[in-house]
N, C-alpha and C positions, 0 to 999 in steps of 0.2 A: 314621455315619461309619465308614469302615475304618480298623483299626488293624494294620498289617501289621508284626508283630515276634514275640511269643512268650510261653508261659504254662504252670501245670501243677499237677496234683493227682497225688499219688504213690499208685500201686496196688501193693499187696504183691505178692511172689513166691508167691502161692498158686495152687492147682489153679483155682479160680475165675478168678482174674485171667489165667491162662495160657489156660483155655477161652475166655475172652471174646476175647483177643487173637485165637485161631487161628479161631474162629467167630463172627464178627459175626452180630448177629440177622437174620434172612430178614424179607423185606417183610411177609409174611404174620404173622411172629411180632409184628413192630412193630405191626401193625394191631389187634392184641388189646389193646393197653394204650394206644395213642395214635392219633390221626387221622393219615393219611399226610401228609407234608410237601406244600407248595404245588406244588414242582417235579413231584411225582408227577401231582397233578391236571392241571397244565398241559402238561406234555410227556411224561408216562408214563415217567419215569425210572426205572431200575432199578439203584441202587448196588451191587446184589449182583453185576451184572456186571463191576465193576471193583474191588470191594474184597472181602477186604483187599488192599492194595497194599502191596508190600515195595522197599524200595530196597537190593537186593542182599542177600547172605546175612548180613550183620552190620550191616544198616542199619536204619533206622526202618520201622515197619508203620503203617500208616493203616487205621482202621477205622471203620465206622458207629457212632455214638453218639447221646447225646440230651443235650438242655441240662442236665437234672438231674444227670447224670453228670459233666459238665465245669464245672458252677458253682462247686463247690470249688476247682477250678484256677484260675479267674477271680478268685475272691475271694482266695486265697492268694499269688497271683504277679502279677496286674496291675500292682499299685502299683510293684513291683520293675523289671518288665519296662518300663513306660512311663514310669518315673522321676516318679511323681507321688504326692501326699500319699496315705496309705492311706485316708483318709476320702473322697476323691474317686473310689475305685476303683468301678466299675459292681456293683451289687447288694450292697455291703457295707452298705447301709442299708436298713431295712425301711420303704419308703415305697409308697404307692399307684401310682405312677409305675413303680417298679422292679417292682412286682409283675405291672402290665401288660405290661412289657418282656419279664418272664421267661415271661409267658402267649404273648406274641407268637413268642418264640424257640421254646417248646415246640410251638406249633402249626404254624408255617410255615417254620421253619428247616431246613435241612440241616447237620447237625453231624458234622464229621470230627475224631477223635481221633488223634493221633500218639503212638505209643507207641516207647519204646527199652528193651530188656531188661526189659519188662513194667512199666515206668514211663511215665507220661503225661508228656509233654515238650512239648506243643503243641496247639493246637486250630485249626480254620478253621470258621467259621460263615457260611454264605451263605443269601440268599434270592432267591426272583424278584423283581425290581423291578417288572416288569409282564409282558405275555405275550410278550415278545421279549428281555428283558434279564435276566441273572443278575447280583447284585449280591453283593460279598464283604464282609460286614458287620464281622467281625473276624478277624484272623489273627494268631497268636501262638506264638513259639517260646522256650523258655528260652534265656538269653544263652549258655549253654555250648553249645548245640548250633545256634546260629544260622549258624556258618560253612558249614554243611553246606547251608543253604537248602533244607531239606526241604518246608517248607509251600510256597514257590515253585516248586518242581520238581513238586510233586504238582498244582499248579494248572496248570503248563504242559504237563506230561506226560500229564496224565490229563483234567482237567476240560475243557479247550480242545477235545480231540480227542473226547471223549465227548460233549459237548453240541451240537456244531455239527450232527451230522446229524440231531438231534432238533428241529432248527428253532430253537434258540436263536441269535440273531443278535449278540449282544455280551454280554461279561463287563465290569463296571463295578466301581471300588473308587475310595477317596479317599486321599490321602496328605499328611501335613503338609509344608508346604514346607521346614521343617526337617529333614525325614527324607531327608537326601541320598543314603544308601544305596539306599533304596527309590525314590527318584526314578531313580537311575542304573538299577537293575535293572528297573524298568517300561519305560523307554525301550528298553534293550538287547533286550527281549523283545517289541518291536514293539506296545508300548501307547502309544496317543496321548493327550496331555493334550487333554481336550475341554471344559474349563471350570473354574472356580474356585467356590467357596463361601466365604461369610462367615455364620457362624450363632453364635448366643449358647451353643449347646452344644459346639461343638468349634472354634470360632475360624475360622482360615483353612485351607482344603484346595484341593487339586488334584484335580480329577476325572481318571481315566484310563479309557480304553476300550479294550479288545481287541476288535477286530471279529472274529467269527466268519464272518460273511457278507462274501464279497468284494464283493458290489454295494452293500452297506451302507458298506462302507469306502471304495469308490470315490465314493461320492455325497460323503463327508465330506471326501475329499482335493481332490475337484474344486471343491467350493464354499467351503471354507474354508482352503485350504492353498496357498501359493505357493512357488516355489523347488524345490529337490530334494526328490523324493518317494521316500524311502528304500523303503516299503512295496512301490511298484510296481516297483521297480528289483530287489528280492529275488524277486518273483513272476515276473519275465521270465527271471531268472539265479538258479533256485533253488540252494542250496550242498549 
């Protein structure tokens, strides 16, 4: 399930933290301590091409990270961010399933860490869903920073444009029907609702797809959509 909101583990204003912010690990360095993420194996991505990413001179900085680095952020903040009981927050309990989930993220995930003034304020964790689809598994930003929409801006300003030329055909994520702000934001950024899910883990979710391949988007619109097709209108008349 995708949780599009916010989270945080605080880094001190130490020289080490500053160096980490300014100099994210290179792919070759990461390979020395962990296997390359699945996106590297499938699409030959190199996040060093776009990271670190800065939102202006006094904005947030996005850097490459690891699941172990951001796990304390999840444990300390997800309950507050997603308004859930602390005991229900992922990874707070040491179970075999949580250990397997942690290994899955450590092996397969792309982990992006958002920092503001050297403090972690949010995360974005994604994995390939298959050979043509990139899936946003969890995204979170501390409530005090959510108004600037830094996570979504990174997705729309960086991920979409970077992944499309590599052959990724779509980016997908799931949203709770109660998350009105995210539903509106997804539609405003040309993400199509392409399905619904009912699961014992996450309850009701709406699946959104942002097509990066125009031909795939055309198939979806032609086969499943009637009436006004906003996407084709904006392609004919780009703003």
